[in-house]
Each structure stands twice: as C-alpha cells, then as structure tokens.
C-alpha positions as CSV (number, residue, x, y, z in Angstrom):
1,M,114.0,121.8,169.5
2,S,114.3,122.5,165.7
3,E,114.2,119.6,163.4
4,S,117.2,120.9,161.3
5,K,119.8,120.2,164.1
6,D,122.2,117.4,163.7
7,Y,122.9,115.4,166.7
8,M,125.6,112.8,167.8
9,T,123.8,109.8,169.0
10,L,125.0,107.7,171.9
11,P,123.5,104.5,172.5
12,E,123.1,103.5,176.3
13,E,121.5,100.8,178.1
14,K,118.6,102.7,179.3
15,G,118.2,104.6,176.0
16,N,119.9,107.0,173.5
17,I,121.8,110.2,174.3
18,Q,121.9,112.8,171.8
19,I,124.2,115.7,171.8
20,A,123.6,118.6,169.4
21,E,126.4,119.9,166.9
22,E,126.4,123.1,168.6
23,V,127.3,121.7,172.1
24,I,130.2,120.0,170.6
25,A,131.1,123.2,168.9
26,A,130.7,125.2,171.9
27,I,132.6,122.5,173.8
28,S,135.5,123.1,171.1
29,V,135.4,126.8,171.4
30,G,136.0,126.8,175.3
31,A,138.9,124.4,174.8
32,V,140.4,126.7,172.4
33,R,139.9,129.5,174.4
34,E,142.2,127.9,177.2
35,V,145.3,127.6,174.6
36,E,147.8,130.3,175.0
37,G,148.9,131.9,171.4
38,V,145.3,131.6,169.8
39,S,143.9,135.1,169.1
40,G,140.5,134.0,167.8
41,I,138.5,131.9,165.7
42,M,138.0,132.7,161.9
43,S,134.5,133.3,160.8
44,G,133.8,134.2,157.4
45,G,137.2,135.5,156.5
46,T,137.4,137.9,159.9
47,V,138.8,136.9,163.5
48,T,136.1,136.6,166.0
49,D,137.7,137.7,169.2
50,L,137.7,134.8,171.7
51,A,138.2,137.3,175.0
52,D,134.9,139.0,173.6
53,R,132.4,136.6,175.5
54,G,129.6,139.2,175.2
55,K,128.7,138.6,171.5
56,G,127.3,135.2,172.2
57,A,129.0,131.9,171.1
58,R,127.0,131.7,167.7
59,K,129.5,133.9,165.9
60,S,132.4,131.8,167.5
61,I,130.7,128.6,166.4
62,R,131.0,129.3,162.5
63,G,134.7,128.6,162.9
64,V,134.3,125.0,163.9
65,K,133.4,122.5,161.3
66,I,132.1,119.2,162.8
67,D,131.7,115.6,160.7
68,M,129.5,113.3,163.0
69,T,129.0,110.7,159.9
70,G,131.3,108.2,161.4
71,D,131.9,106.4,164.6
72,A,133.9,109.1,165.7
73,L,134.1,112.9,165.5
74,V,136.3,114.6,162.9
75,L,136.8,118.4,163.9
76,D,138.0,121.5,161.7
77,L,138.8,124.3,163.3
78,Y,139.5,127.8,161.7
79,L,141.6,129.9,163.8
80,A,144.1,133.0,164.0
81,V,147.4,132.7,166.1
82,K,149.1,135.6,167.9
83,Y,152.3,136.9,166.3
84,A,155.5,135.5,167.7
85,Y,153.9,132.0,168.8
86,P,154.9,128.9,167.1
87,I,151.9,128.0,164.9
88,P,152.9,124.1,165.2
89,E,153.2,124.2,168.8
90,V,149.8,126.3,169.2
91,A,147.9,123.7,166.8
92,A,149.2,120.8,168.5
93,H,148.1,122.4,172.0
94,V,144.8,123.1,170.5
95,Q,144.1,119.5,168.9
96,S,144.9,118.0,172.2
97,A,142.8,120.3,174.4
98,V,139.9,120.2,172.0
99,A,140.0,116.3,171.8
100,S,140.5,115.8,175.5
101,S,137.5,118.3,176.2
102,I,135.1,116.6,173.8
103,E,136.0,112.9,174.9
104,A,135.5,113.9,178.7
105,M,132.4,116.0,178.4
106,T,130.6,113.7,176.0
107,G,131.9,110.2,175.7
108,C,132.1,110.7,172.2
109,P,135.7,109.6,170.5
110,V,137.3,111.8,168.4
111,E,139.1,110.7,165.2
112,A,140.7,114.0,164.3
113,V,141.1,117.8,165.0
114,N,142.4,119.4,161.9
115,V,143.5,123.0,162.8
116,H,143.5,125.6,160.1
117,V,145.6,128.8,160.7
118,G,144.0,131.5,158.5
119,G,145.6,134.6,160.2
120,V,147.9,136.1,162.4
121,S,147.1,138.7,165.0
122,L,149.7,141.3,166.1
123,T,148.0,142.6,169.1
C-alpha cells in the first residue's frame, strides 16, 4: 500500500481497523448515485456523470473531500442537480444517504455532510 494514503483508524479489541480515505469516498459516491435528482459529481469545474461507471471511480472521488482529523468524519460533496428538482430536498437526501451508508458500512461516525451544488444539468 502507498504510504501517502490517509486512513481512518478504528480501535478494536483484537487490533486496529484502518479504512482508507478512498474507501470512504467510494461509499459516498455510491450513496449519491442512489439519490434521485443528482446528475453528477463536480470535479475541477466539470461534472462527472454518475451514470458513466466505466470511467472508474477515481474521477468521481475528486468531488468528495473528507476531513478525518476529529472523532467523526466531515465530508464535503460537490455535485450537480438535475433541472426541475428542488435543490434543498436533493441536498438533504444526499446528506442522509451518505451519512447512513458510511456509518453502516464502516462504523465511523459522521459529524457532517456538507453539500455544495455547483451546477444544474438540463439533461
């Protein structure tokens, strides 16, 4: 494994469990894909289409920022919403889906999921 990766460490009775930042980001992107009204993840000013799974998760992960410095995770998600969907409702569904997915799959508590809507997709 690369030495430059960041890990969330969970102390357990029989040792520690380390979960890479990329894993948490991939779980986030998977949860976002399930939310109706989201058209893509913002990455460097452009939208990476969530339906285009053949391009690899790496490009989508760029739209996810994770702070693992405290006792709980803080995530910032940069996304685009489909036209005619109410942005506050879509963002609230994203927050709920991401937090519950991460907590269920990793056991890591999520303090906040900040959603940044940087675009509206007309398609």
